[in-house]
C-alpha positions as MATLAB code, in Angstrom:
seq = 'MRVSFASAPGSPHKPSEDTVAATPHLAFVLDGLSSPPELGTGCIHSTPWYVAHLAAALIEQAATRPATPLADCAASALAKVADSHAATCDLTHTGTPSSSIALLRENEATIEYLSLFDSVILLDGPDGIAKISDLRVDGYAQAEHQQTLRYEIGTPEHQQAVSRLVAAQRPHRNTPDGYWVAGSNPEAAHHALTGTIERAHLKRAAILSDGASCLAEDYHQTDWTGLLDLLHTHGPEHLIHQVRQAEATDPTGTKWPRYKAGDDATALLCLTD';
ca = [
      20.082    4.703   -1.769;
      20.753    2.346    1.108;
      17.608    0.336    1.684;
      16.454   -2.092    4.362;
      13.049   -3.663    4.582;
      10.945   -6.351    6.224;
       7.530   -7.809    5.530;
       5.247  -10.165    7.438;
       1.804  -11.639    6.735;
      -1.079  -10.573    8.926;
      -2.189  -14.155    9.446;
      -0.332  -17.500    9.404;
      -3.303  -18.976    7.546;
      -3.078  -16.975    4.316;
      -0.277  -15.637    2.112;
       0.716  -12.002    2.324;
      -0.777   -9.645   -0.239;
       2.103   -7.180    0.224;
       5.197   -7.076   -1.975;
       8.351   -5.017   -1.487;
      11.306   -4.536   -3.822;
      14.400   -2.383   -4.249;
      17.187   -1.771   -6.736;
      20.144    0.619   -6.240;
      17.939    3.582   -7.250;
      14.360    2.374   -6.842;
      12.258    1.188   -3.886;
       8.555    0.450   -3.545;
       5.859   -1.277   -1.531;
       2.716   -2.773   -2.997;
      -0.248   -3.577   -0.757;
      -2.816   -5.767   -2.499;
      -6.505   -5.102   -1.840;
      -8.183   -7.932    0.031;
     -11.331   -9.345   -1.554;
     -14.072  -11.105    0.429;
     -14.498  -14.473   -1.367;
     -18.266  -14.117   -1.673;
     -17.889  -10.959   -3.767;
     -15.714  -12.553   -6.470;
     -13.026  -10.928   -8.597;
     -13.657  -12.118  -12.161;
     -10.069  -13.385  -12.178;
      -8.529  -16.835  -11.933;
      -5.467  -15.329  -10.259;
      -4.954  -14.332   -6.639;
      -3.990  -10.946   -5.239;
      -0.467  -12.273   -4.378;
      -0.109  -13.287   -8.036;
      -1.098   -9.797   -9.087;
       1.272   -7.881   -6.811;
       4.166  -10.179   -7.708;
       3.663   -9.579  -11.433;
       3.112   -5.861  -10.918;
       6.361   -5.640   -8.929;
       8.315   -7.246  -11.745;
       6.747   -4.928  -14.303;
       7.437   -1.821  -12.179;
      11.111   -2.716  -11.854;
      11.335   -3.261  -15.604;
       9.688    0.068  -16.406;
      10.886    2.414  -13.657;
      14.424    1.127  -13.216;
      15.307    0.895  -16.892;
      13.692    4.181  -18.028;
      15.055    6.729  -15.545;
      14.110    9.720  -17.717;
      10.467    8.634  -18.079;
       8.046   10.129  -15.532;
       7.033    7.693  -12.810;
       3.335    7.919  -13.700;
       4.107    6.840  -17.267;
       6.302    3.991  -15.996;
       3.535    2.825  -13.680;
       0.945    3.052  -16.437;
       3.100    0.877  -18.685;
       3.524   -1.650  -15.877;
      -0.226   -1.789  -15.265;
      -0.854   -2.299  -18.956;
       1.697   -5.120  -19.170;
       0.152   -7.026  -16.262;
      -3.346   -6.494  -17.601;
      -2.324   -7.821  -21.010;
      -0.831  -10.912  -19.396;
      -4.204  -12.163  -18.141;
      -6.799  -10.386  -20.257;
      -7.469  -13.570  -22.217;
      -8.338  -15.596  -19.125;
      -9.979  -13.080  -16.796;
     -12.719  -10.460  -16.718;
     -10.702   -7.301  -16.187;
     -13.877   -5.176  -16.170;
     -14.992   -6.792  -12.890;
     -15.005   -4.174  -10.116;
     -13.128   -6.602   -7.870;
     -10.333   -7.447  -10.327;
      -7.067   -7.872   -8.347;
      -5.548   -4.537   -7.469;
      -3.026   -2.851   -5.210;
      -1.601    0.325   -3.802;
       1.738    1.612   -5.089;
       4.150    3.657   -2.965;
       7.418    4.221   -4.821;
      10.640    6.236   -4.614;
      13.220    6.667   -7.396;
      16.608    8.246   -6.917;
      18.081   10.471   -9.606;
      21.320   12.424   -9.582;
      19.793   15.520   -8.003;
      16.274   14.530   -6.883;
      14.184   11.809   -5.337;
      10.884   11.210   -7.139;
       7.839    9.748   -5.428;
       4.570    8.214   -6.553;
       1.660    7.271   -4.265;
      -1.462    5.506   -5.455;
      -3.995    4.479   -2.804;
      -3.330    4.183    0.916;
       0.246    3.075    1.541;
       2.396    5.719    3.231;
       5.581    7.506    2.120;
       7.482    9.528    4.746;
      10.074   12.059    3.597;
      12.301   13.594    6.289;
      13.534   16.873    4.859;
      14.542   20.390    5.914;
      10.988   21.337    6.916;
      10.365   18.154    8.904;
       8.533   15.028    7.914;
       6.154   15.070    4.963;
       3.600   12.243    4.838;
       2.318   11.262    1.392;
      -0.638    8.921    1.120;
      -3.560    8.815   -1.301;
      -6.666    8.580    0.898;
      -9.387    9.485   -1.586;
     -11.108    6.194   -0.779;
     -12.100    7.700    2.575;
     -14.649    9.837    0.759;
     -16.784    6.818   -0.063;
     -18.900    4.261    1.812;
     -18.446    5.982    5.175;
     -21.750    4.601    6.516;
     -20.557    1.064    5.780;
     -17.156    1.848    7.291;
     -18.781    2.970   10.522;
     -20.828   -0.219   10.631;
     -17.670   -2.330   10.659;
     -16.521   -0.508   13.786;
     -19.562   -1.699   15.740;
     -18.601   -5.354   15.794;
     -15.761   -7.362   17.284;
     -13.192   -8.876   14.926;
     -13.884  -12.558   14.423;
     -17.654  -12.347   14.681;
     -19.939  -13.136   11.719;
     -21.381   -9.636   12.039;
     -17.965   -8.089   11.581;
     -17.150  -10.252    8.551;
     -20.494   -9.362    6.950;
     -19.929   -5.660    7.618;
     -16.511   -5.774    5.955;
     -18.042   -7.433    2.902;
     -20.743   -4.764    2.717;
     -18.050   -2.099    2.934;
     -15.988   -3.551    0.079;
     -19.154   -4.010   -2.027;
     -20.069   -0.333   -1.434;
     -16.546    0.900   -2.312;
     -16.070   -1.112   -5.487;
     -18.388    0.892   -7.788;
     -16.274    3.993   -7.101;
     -12.956    2.255   -7.814;
     -11.052    3.646  -10.803;
     -13.831    5.960  -11.902;
     -13.503    9.669  -12.780;
     -15.477   10.775   -9.712;
     -14.111    8.062   -7.410;
     -10.775    6.890   -6.122;
      -7.913    5.133   -7.899;
      -5.980    1.938   -7.347;
      -3.400   -0.001   -9.346;
      -5.499   -2.492  -11.272;
      -6.430   -3.337  -14.831;
      -6.811    0.291  -15.959;
      -3.458    1.935  -16.760;
      -5.117    5.364  -16.519;
      -5.064    4.968  -12.725;
      -1.327    5.698  -12.701;
      -1.937    9.216  -14.002;
      -4.155    9.929  -10.990;
      -1.393    9.078   -8.502;
       0.168   11.653   -6.209;
       3.623   12.477   -7.592;
       6.418   14.898   -6.854;
      10.130   15.369   -6.192;
      12.404   16.423   -3.381;
      16.006   17.602   -3.726;
      18.246   14.626   -2.979;
      20.553   16.797   -0.885;
      17.618   17.854    1.297;
      16.341   14.356    2.085;
      17.744   12.911    5.329;
      15.828    9.642    5.228;
      12.581    8.186    3.914;
      10.241    5.320    4.632;
       7.595    3.402    2.727;
       4.942    1.567    4.728;
       1.929   -0.549    3.949;
      -1.012    0.385    6.155;
      -0.374   -2.748    8.196;
       2.844   -1.050    9.395;
       1.883    2.640    9.346;
      -0.974    1.809   11.734;
       1.495    1.875   14.647;
       1.396    5.684   14.382;
      -1.719    6.385   12.353;
      -4.258    4.153   14.081;
      -2.754    2.773   17.293;
      -1.040    6.081   18.228;
       1.877    4.258   19.851;
       4.238    6.857   18.381;
       4.220    9.770   15.921;
       5.792    9.900   12.460;
       9.126   11.132   13.803;
       9.152    8.385   16.407;
       8.277    5.791   13.787;
      11.144    6.922   11.539;
      13.513    6.961   14.527;
      12.421    3.408   15.411;
      13.026    2.274   11.831;
      16.407    3.996   11.665;
      17.619    2.779   15.051;
      16.167   -0.694   15.345;
      15.203   -1.648   11.772;
      12.025   -2.638    9.929;
      11.614   -6.033   11.625;
      11.460   -4.340   15.007;
       8.793   -1.928   13.819;
       6.621   -4.820   12.656;
       7.215   -6.563   15.967;
       5.944   -3.439   17.753;
       2.810   -3.495   15.583;
       2.165   -7.142   16.448;
       2.702   -6.495   20.141;
       0.115   -3.721   20.081;
      -2.371   -5.873   18.193;
      -1.935   -8.743   20.605;
      -3.331   -6.528   23.380;
      -6.500   -5.922   21.374;
      -7.332   -9.058   19.344;
     -11.021   -8.256   18.876;
     -10.562   -4.615   17.868;
     -12.245   -3.169   20.970;
      -9.561   -0.558   21.582;
      -8.631   -0.010   17.942;
     -11.580   -0.962   15.676;
     -10.255   -2.286   12.376;
     -10.984   -4.689    9.533;
      -8.547   -7.440   10.590;
      -6.874   -8.568   13.805;
      -3.549   -8.127   12.012;
      -2.894   -6.901    8.500;
       0.033   -7.734    6.216;
       2.804   -5.376    7.329;
       5.698   -4.072    5.245;
       8.209   -1.415    6.224;
      11.087   -0.035    4.135;
      13.734    2.495    5.163;
      15.785    4.529    2.653;
      18.957    6.437    3.531;
      20.623    8.676    0.968;
      23.876    9.563    2.724;
];
C-alpha cells in the first residue's frame, strides 16, 4: 500500500488524542475518547499515553502475525497495554483511557479491515464507496446528547451538558448490551466490525477520525466521493485545512452543534496500485 496521512490537534492548548501509523502492509487511526476532568478515569496516565502505547502494540501484533485474524491481533494488543499499567491504575473504572480503532491490513489477495467505535473507513470498490464505522454508541444517552445541542460551545452550560452525556454513556461502555471501545477489556476487539475486500477490487481507501470525517458527515461540505477525491488530489493536510475553515465560520456550534469547536483531526489515504 502507498499511504499518506496528516493529523492535527483540535486545540493548541491540549495535546492530540489521535494517533496514526502505517507500515508497508498496515495502516490505522486511533481516536482517544476525551474525558471530562471532573469525571475521573481511575488511571494515572493520559489518553495520549494510552493511544501511543496501543499503537505500538497494534503494530507488533498485526504487522508481525499476518495470518492471525485482526480481531485476535487487536485483542492481544489491548491485553498487552492493560497489563502494562494494571499495577498502577484502576482498569475497572468506566472512564479508563480508551480509543477507537480503524485499521486496514494488506495481504496478497485481500485487504482486511477492523472498525471499533466511531472512526470511519472508506473503501472505494467496484460497487462504489462503502463506509464502515461502528456507531453503536448512538443507541445510548440520546436525551443527554440532545441537551448538548441546546447550548453554544464555550458556555458553562455546554461544558456541563457534555459531562452529563459522557457520564450517561460510560455505564454502557464495553458491556454485553452496550457499545464497545478499545480499552482495558480485550474482549472488545471481538465485537469490532471486520471484513475483507479483494485487493484487486479496491481502488483506494481512507481512514478518518471523526474530527476529519465531519467535513462530509456533519458539516455536509462534500459527500464521501468528494472527500476521497479531495484526499486523493490535494492530500490529507488539505482535507484537515478544509475542516478548520468550516469550523472557523461557526465557532460556537450554532450552525453545526457539536461537542467541541474543533476536534483532533486525522486523515489517511491508502492506494493499492
